[in-house]
N, C-alpha and C positions, 0 to 999 in steps of 0.2 A: 753707599754701606755703613750703613745706621746703626751703631752701636754696637761697633766694634770697633778693635782698642785699635792703636797702631800696626805693630809687626803681624795680627790676622789682618787687616785691610790692606797690605804690599801678600801677604802672599794670596789672597782673594783677591786681587787682580792682577799675578803674577798665572792665575788659573782661571783665568777669564779665558773662554770659553774651549779649555781646557776639562770640566767636568765629566762626571756619566762614566766615563770610559776603562773606568776602575785603573787609574794610574796611582801610582807608587809619589810621594813627598817624603823628601828627605830633606829634614835641616838640622839646625842647632838647635839651642833654648833658649836663644831670646824672639822664634820665632812661636815657638810649641805654646802649647799652653791645653790643657781640657778642654774648654770647646769650641779652637780649633779643631779639633781631633772629631769633637761631636760636630762640627759643621760641615768637614769636607766628612764625612763619611754618609751626610743625607745625599752630598753630592756626589755618591759613588769614590768618590774617593782615597786608598789610606796612605796612611800619613804616618811615619820612623819618627824618631831624634827623639833629645837626650832631654830633656824637663828638670828644671829649676826646682829649688826644692816649694819653694812659695808660691809655686804655683798648682802641688799636689796635693788643691786645698782634703778634696775628700778622701783623702789618706791618712789623713792624717795617725792613727797605730801602725800603719805601712810602714811610717820613715822614723819610726822608734824602731823600729825589726835593728840588731846585731846580729851584723854575722861575721862568718871569718875570710879568709879571702881564698876568690874562688868559690860561693856560695851564690848559687841564684832565689830572691823571694820574688814570688811575681801575683798581681789580684786581676781581675779580669769584673769589672761593672755587666752589667745587663745588656748592657746598650754594645759592646764587643770591646769598650779601651782599654784599655792590658800596662798595665802599669809594672813594669820590673825592673827591680832593685838589684843589681850586681855589687860586690867587693873587689874589684883589682887592686891598685894602692893606696883608694878612696874608694868611700860608696859612691856609685854609678848609676842615677836615673832615669831609665829609661822609657817611653812611651811607645806604642805602633797600635795598632789597626786594623794589623796582619789577622788574621785564620792561623798563620801556619808558627808564631814565634808561640812562645811559652819561656817560662824561667827554666827548663833545661838547659843544661849547656852541652856542646859541641866541641867535639879537637880538631881542631884548625892544621892543617898539614904542619905551621912553621913554628919549630923547638926552642924554648932556652937555652942560654948556655950547658942548665946541668942535664941537656937530656931527657925532659920532662915534656909529654907536652905539655899545651898552652891550650887549657878551655874556655871555653868563651858561650857565652846565651844567643844564640841565632840569633835574636834583637840584637845583639853588638858586630857580629860577623855583617850582620844585610846592611848595618845602617853604617858602617865601616866601607865594604865594598859602595853607596852611593855618594860618600864622602872623595873620592879620590881624585875624582876631578875638580872639584871645586880649591880639595887641597894645593893641588898641584899649578892650577893658575896662579893661588898666593902666594904660592912661591915662588913663582917665574914672572911675576910683575913685582916680586921686590928684588931681584934680582937687576932688574931694569931699569928699576925708578930714578930720572935726573932729580931726583928732589931728595935724595941717603943721606945727604952728607950738610945739606943747605937747613939752619935752621931758621934761615928768611920768610917770617909769611906772608911780605909782598912777592914773591918767587910762587911759592904753591899756591896764593890765590894767582898770579897772573897764570902759573902751569894751568890748575884747574879750570879756568876760560877759555885758555887757547883751545885744550881736549877739550871741553865740554862736557867734563866729570860736574862736577855741581850739580 
């Protein structure tokens, strides 16, 4: 796949044979870019994820927007790619190619300590739902690593070679 960056190549290789099925890919900001969103849309695959500020090149005025906590702002281009900025404790920049996503906030069923409803954009709710399995897997693998207390490099290399993780 010539012309792709490393992160885009990884995503496209993982989706090899799965394109054209209108699936939704959920990824974090390391893998996401606007060019990847365009490429996946061309293969009838949707994308949801967080986006790094330096990868939102087409939305310079979008990034200058100042929001209050709980507010959301979104832009949509002609190809159907949506950039959504939401202010929680800090600005969260999301990208989505799903038609059901907008900058509108929805009430999630949890309540905080002040018994106020928690309002999140639908894209954030769907992103969190899609990342649950990955987060749980990372958490469980952190509990059972034999290298947790060891900083000796040769033990780590031997363990990685033995179990084939390199």
